[in-house]
N, C-alpha and C positions, 0 to 999 in steps of 0.2 A: 702372960698374954691374955688379954680380955676375951671372953667368949663372944664369938661372932654369930650373928643371926645365920641361919642355915641358908645354903645356896638356893634350895627350892624345897617344895613339899615332899619330893620323892625321898629325900634323905631320912625323913623321920616317919615314913609310912609304917603302919602296923604290919605284922607278918601276914595277916590275912589280906590286906590291901595289896601288898607287894606280890603275893601269890596270885591274886586275881588279875593284876596287870600282866604278870608273866604268862598266865594261862592264855592271854590274848596275843602277846608279842612273840612268844617262843614258837608256836605252830606256824605263824606267818614267816618267821625267819627260816625255819626248816624248809618250808615250801619254796622260799626264794632260792635256797641252796640247791634244792632239787631241780630248779629251773635253769641252772647254769652248768657249763661244760666241765668245770674244774673237778667236780666230784666224781665224774666218770662212771656214774652208775652205782657208786658205793652207797647211795641212799635210796636206791631202788627198792621198792617193797615196803618202805617205811611210810606209815600213815601219819603225815605231819600233824593231823588234828589230835593224835593221841600223845604227842610230845608236849605236855603242858607244864611239867615240873622239872626242876634240875635233876631229880632222881631218874627221870625218864631218859635223860641223855646217855646214861650208862649203856644203853642198848645200841648206841651208834658208834661207828668207828672213830678212832682218834686220828687227827690230821697232824702229821709231823712236818717240820720245816724242810726236811730233806725232800719230802714228797712235793711240797710247794715249789722248791727249786727245780725239781725235775719237770713239773708241769709248766713252769715258766720257760724252761729251756726249749720245750716242745711247742709252746704257744705264748710267745712274748707279747706284752711284758708281764701280764698278771696271771697267766696260766689258766684263764677261764674262771677265776674265782671272784670276779667283780660282776655286778649287775649292770654296769655301764661300760662303754668302750673307753679306752685310754684317753681319747681326745675330749671326753666329757668331764674329766677331772681337771682341777686347776694346777696340780703339781704331780710329778712322778719322781719318786726318790729311789736311790740305789743304795742298798746296804751291802756289807761284805758278803760274798757268796758267788756271784752277785744275786741278791734278792731285790725285786722291785716292789715298792709300796705306793699305793695311790693316796692322794690327799684332795680335800675339797675346801672351798672357802665358806662352806655352810657354817653357821655359828657353832663354835666349840666342837668341831667335827671330831677332834681327838679326845674330847671330854677332860681337858686339863683345867678348865676354869673352876671346877668343883674343888680341886686340890688347892689352887691358889687362893680361892675364897676362904678355905679352911685355915690357911696361913694368915689371913687378914689382909691380903693384897686387894687393892681396889682403886677407884678413880683418883685417889690422892697419891698414888705411887708411880714411880718410874722404875721399871724393871730392867736391870742390866742382864741381858740374856747371853750367857757365855756358853751356850750349847752351839754346836756346829750348824751352819746354814748351807754347807755345800754338799750336795748329793744325799747325805743322810738327813732324816727328817726331824731330829731332836730339836733343832732351833725353831722350826716352824710349829712343832707340837706345843712348845711352851709359849711361843708368840700368840698362837690362836687362843690359848688359855688366858693370857694377859688381856687380849682384846675382849674376851668374854666377860671379864670383871671390870673392864673400863680403864685399865692401867696403860700408861705409855710405855714404849719399849725402846731401849737402846740396843740395837742388834749387834752386840760386841763380838760374838763368836769366841774363838779360842786364841791364845797367844798374845804377844805384844803387851806384856803385863804393865809396863810403865805407861803406855797409852791407855790401858784399861783404868789405871788409877786416875790419870788426868781427866778422862772422860767422866768417870764416876763423880769426881769433884765438880767438874764444870757444869754438868747437867743436873746434878743433885740426885743421883741414884739413891733410892731408898730400899730397893729389894734386889736380890741376886737370884739368878737361875743358872744352874750349871752343875757340874760334878761336885761331890762333897769336898774334895780337897783343894780345888782351884781357888775358891774364895779365900782360903788361908794364905795362899801365895799372893793374891792381890792385896790382902790386908798387911802382910809382912812387907811388901814392896811400898805400900803407902807409909808405913812406919819409917822405913828407910829414907823415904823422900820427905818426911815431915809433913805429910798430908793427912788431914782428918776427913774421913768419909762418913756419910750419913746412912749407911746401910744398916737396917734394923731387922730385916726379914730375909731368909734364905730358903729357896725352894730347890731341893737337890734331888738328883737321881743319877742313874747310870753307873753307880759304884757303891761300895759299902760306906755307910756313915757310922764310923766307930764312935762309941760313947765318949772317948777322950776328945775327939774332934768336935762333937756336939757341945761338950763342956767348954771347950775353948771358945766357941762362938757365943755361948751363953754368957761367959765371963766378959765378953766384949759388947754385951747388950743386943745380941742378934738372936732372934728366934729362928731355929733351923728345923724344918720338917722335910720329910722325904716322901717321894712318890715311887711307885713301881709301875713302869710303863715299858712297852716294847714298840718297835717301829711298825709291826704288823697290826697290833691291837689298840694302840693308844694307851690311855690310862687304865690300869687294872685295879690298883688299890693305892691308898694314900693315908698318911698320918693326919690326925687332927691335934688340937691343943691337948687332948687327953694323953696322947703319946702312949696308948695301950694297943699295940698291934697296928695293923693297917686295915682300913675300912674298904671293902670291895666297892668299886664304882657301880653306879646304878645302871650303866649301859652294858654291863657284861655279866656273865654267869661263871663262877669259878668252881671247879671241882678239884679235889686233891686225890690223886690215884697212885696206885703202886707203880713205880717206874718200870717202863717197858710194857705196860698194859693199859687198859682203860678202866680198870676196876677200882672204884672208890674205896678209900681206906676209912676206918672208923674215925669219928671226930676226935681231933687232938693228935692223931698219928701223923708223922711226916711222910710226905709223898710228893709226886710231881704235880705242878700247877698246870691244869688244863682249862682253857678259857673258851667260852662261846660268846661271840660278840653279837649284839643286837643292831649293829650298824647295817642299815639296808643296802648301802652301796658295796659293802665288802663283808659278806656273811661267812665269817670263819666259824666253823662248827667243831667244837672239841679240839681246838688248836693247842698242841703240846708246846709249852714254853721251854721245857728243858730245865726249869728251875724247881727247887724244892721249897716247900713251905708246909704249914699246918694250920688248921682252923682253930681259932680261939673261941671258946664258948661265950655266950651272952652277947650283949651289945655294948657299944662304947659309952663311957660316962658323959661324953659330949652330947649325947642324945641321938646321934646318927644310928639308925637301927639295922643297917645291912650287916651281912656276914663280915667277920674280921679274920684276917690271917696274920701269922706271926711275922711276915716279911720274908725277905730272901734268906734261905738257909742252905745254900749250896746248889750244885748242879746235879740234875737227875741223870745225865748221861755219864754213867760210871764205867763205861767201856774200858776194859783193862786187858793188857797183853800178859798172858801167862804161858810160860814154856813156848814162847814165840807165836801163840795163837790169841786172837782177840776173843774175849768173852764179853757178851753184851747183855744188858738187862732183859731184852726180849727173849734171849735164850733161857735165862733163869725162869722167866714167866712161863715159857713153854714146858719146862721141867715140872713146875707146879701144876700146870693144867693137865699134864699127862696122868697124874695120880690123884683121884678124888679125895683121898684121905690126907693129902698133904695140904697144909694151910699156908705155909710160907717156906721159902728157902733163901739161903744166903751163901754166896761163894766168897771164901777168904783166900787171898793170895799172900803167901809168906815165903821165907827162904830157909833152907836147911842144907848144910854141907855145900854151900855155894850153888844151890839149885833151887828153882822155883818149886813151890809146893802149893797144890790146890786142894783146899778142904771145902766140902759141900755140907753145910749144916741144913738139916731138913726138919721142919716141924711136922710131926706125924704121931699117930698112935701106934704105928707099926713098930716092930722090934727087930726086923731083919734088914741090916744095911745093904746086903747084897741084892735085895729086891730092886734097888734103885740104880745099880751099877750100869746096867744096859742103857737105861734112859739118859743117864748122865753123859755117857759116851755119845749117844745119838744126838742130844741137844747141845751139849757144850763142846763136843768134839775132842774131849780130853778125859783121861782117867784121873781120879782124885780120891782122896780120903773122904769117907762118908761118915758123918756124925748125926745120929738121930737125937732130936730133942723133943720135949713135950710141947704141945700147942700152947702158944702164949709166951714161950721162953725167949725167942729172939728179940733183940732191941727194936723198938718202934721208932727208928730214926730215919727211915726212908732208904737206908742202904740195902741193896741187894747184892752188890759186889764191894767187898772191903779189901783194900790193899794195905797190908801191914808191912810191906817191905820197906827197908830204909836203904839209902844209897850213899851214906856218909863215908 
């Protein structure tokens, strides 16, 4: 794939220029959040003018989707988290939960154009958009991105594969947008029908893009890149032709934190993706995605200079039932917080003699396991085996609850 000119000058800013711009944009966004009802006073006492760097966000509370849902149930449809009333938006979407998301027809409101441009989609393309258009926003997210780069859109949605093939042939589709695996279904149906399609680019998301599937598309002359986006936040990160991790979008700030907490992990360690959006209409501050990832050092060989992450690495919500009781990452975080000498803890669920066993591994310089027994019962509501290990011993894989049980 030939290197494309960059979408705008923001992508290749120096670290100093990006920091200077953020020092202006971030305090303004915090101030917006303080001015709306959704945060319910959780940002009271925060001097917005002092929140000028990503590192400063660590002092603020994390917003979880469950809290968003509760707020929306009390104050429909957006729970007081938007700076405009519902009637001022062009679309209102509903995701499972239900969770409601706003949308605007402002140019590239979801910031997906940057990703499509990195794929090489532009005015000469017709995008067959196979993301859903009903209630959920994925279809509109990618449509707005296609409009931003000047491409035409065939709003195909999902299903009716034979009609998808006929439409792709008749209108001359050159690019696909949809889940990673559905394009393969379309191509196989085209083969079965004896139809040759002109798709050479694929923008995928909403599921895992396995290396074997990407290789399948490459063998068919299709460049396939993936984005990482959510209905609440829009585009978070995306691949470029370099295919070395995913580049964080210019309209968001990404932190990687220990699951169940808001504490950033060292660069390279796996943790939960927490996102602050700079969208003035919908200022989500430290929104926890529930996804795991890690920061990649350096910048992309494609010249885009923003932070990179490794992509989706699993779910951060590791809630596990042990001995009939749910153990949650927040409880493990409370255990760690209770003892200053503890740097990390990990709960391991296993089986022995047809019974659940809970082992709590604790990184500490202390030598007496019994010193932690009371706190474990208080925070986890269960008794368990306690294993003390030296600081730095536990894996840096983002897991705070590991389930080793098998049910074969």
